[in-house]
C-alpha distance (Angstrom), angle and dihedral (degrees) to the residues before:
residue distance angle dihedral
X1 . . .
X2 3.70 . .
X3 3.89 118.9 .
X4 3.79 94.0 -113.6
X5 3.85 89.2 62.2
X6 3.81 94.5 51.4
X7 3.78 134.8 82.4
X8 3.73 105.8 -129.0
X9 3.81 106.0 160.1
X10 3.77 124.2 83.6
X11 3.78 91.4 -136.4
X12 3.82 91.4 56.3
X13 3.85 90.8 53.3
X14 3.87 90.5 46.8
X15 3.81 91.8 49.7
X16 3.74 91.3 52.2
X17 3.78 92.6 46.2
X18 3.83 92.0 49.4
X19 3.73 103.1 39.0
X20 3.81 104.6 21.9
X21 3.72 127.5 99.8
X22 3.91 118.4 -121.1
X23 3.85 137.4 -131.4
X24 3.88 122.5 -178.8
X25 3.71 144.1 -175.9
X26 3.74 134.2 171.0
X27 3.81 93.6 -77.3
X28 3.78 107.5 31.0
X29 3.80 144.9 24.2
X30 3.75 118.0 -148.7
X31 3.79 124.1 -159.0
X32 3.82 117.3 -171.0
X33 3.83 134.9 -173.9
X34 3.77 130.2 173.5
X35 3.82 110.1 -110.8
X36 3.75 103.8 -173.7
X37 3.81 91.6 -131.3
X38 3.80 129.6 120.8
X39 3.84 89.4 -115.6
X40 3.69 136.9 56.6
X41 3.82 115.4 -126.7
X42 3.84 126.3 -155.3
X43 3.74 133.4 -157.5
X44 3.82 127.9 -173.4
X45 3.74 127.1 -146.5
X46 3.87 119.1 -171.0
X47 3.72 113.7 168.4
X48 3.81 130.9 -151.2
X49 3.74 91.0 -99.2
X50 3.77 89.4 72.0
X51 3.79 95.2 66.5
X52 3.68 143.7 -89.1
X53 3.78 124.8 -21.5
X54 3.84 91.1 -96.3
X55 3.85 90.1 53.3
X56 3.84 92.7 45.3
X57 3.76 93.0 49.7
X58 3.77 91.9 46.5
X59 3.78 91.0 52.2
X60 3.78 92.1 49.3
X61 3.83 91.0 52.3
X62 3.80 90.6 49.5
X63 3.81 90.9 49.8
X64 3.86 92.8 48.6
X65 3.80 90.2 51.0
X66 3.87 89.8 47.6
X67 3.74 91.1 53.6
X68 3.83 92.0 51.3
X69 3.76 90.2 52.5
X70 3.89 92.3 54.6
X71 3.85 121.8 74.5
X72 3.86 106.7 -127.5
X73 3.79 128.7 -171.5
X74 3.79 115.5 -111.3
X75 3.81 124.5 -109.6
X76 3.83 104.2 50.2
X77 3.85 138.3 111.4
X78 3.87 109.7 -146.5
X79 3.76 126.8 -171.8
X80 3.77 113.9 -164.9
X81 3.84 114.4 -159.9
X82 3.80 118.7 -165.3
X83 3.79 119.1 -140.0
X84 3.91 116.0 -142.4
X85 3.80 91.2 -104.5
X86 3.87 91.6 58.5
X87 3.83 91.9 77.9
X88 3.86 93.9 67.6
X89 3.81 95.8 52.3
X90 3.90 128.1 90.2
X91 3.80 125.4 -109.8
X92 3.76 91.9 -104.3
X93 3.81 91.1 55.2
X94 3.74 92.1 48.7
X95 3.85 91.8 48.1
X96 3.82 90.7 50.7
X97 3.83 92.9 48.6
X98 3.80 90.7 48.3
X99 3.80 93.2 47.1
X100 3.84 90.2 49.8
X101 3.81 90.7 52.3
X102 3.82 94.1 47.0
X103 3.70 88.3 49.2
X104 3.81 93.9 51.5
X105 3.82 88.8 48.2
X106 3.85 89.5 51.3
X107 3.76 94.6 -120.0
X108 3.83 101.5 122.2
X109 3.81 110.5 115.3
X110 3.79 117.3 -121.0
X111 3.79 121.5 -131.1
X112 3.83 91.4 -103.0
X113 3.86 90.2 56.5
X114 3.81 91.4 48.1
X115 3.83 89.4 51.2
X116 3.86 91.8 52.5
X117 3.77 90.7 51.9
X118 3.80 93.8 56.7
């Protein structure tokens, strides 16, 4: 995932956590906040309760790949928080859970938006 599409600053994470709205399921928690930019940016939070550093980094890589596979509307900051049970699930289950949360939050891009981006 390119740097322009990632939340990298602590203040950005804090802003989304404080002001954003939340969606959750059994694997993930999603916090979203409108950013007024022409791109959506994603940040990932995987706490120590999920497992060892290897497990946490693997989970973050899977979540980044899942985000890239899902068309998302522009103009949002999104923080994806992994619950401890997420580490034991497959990539497809994580992608499905993430897509479900993005849909509930109203962030899935429509076909018209996808055509404009190309």
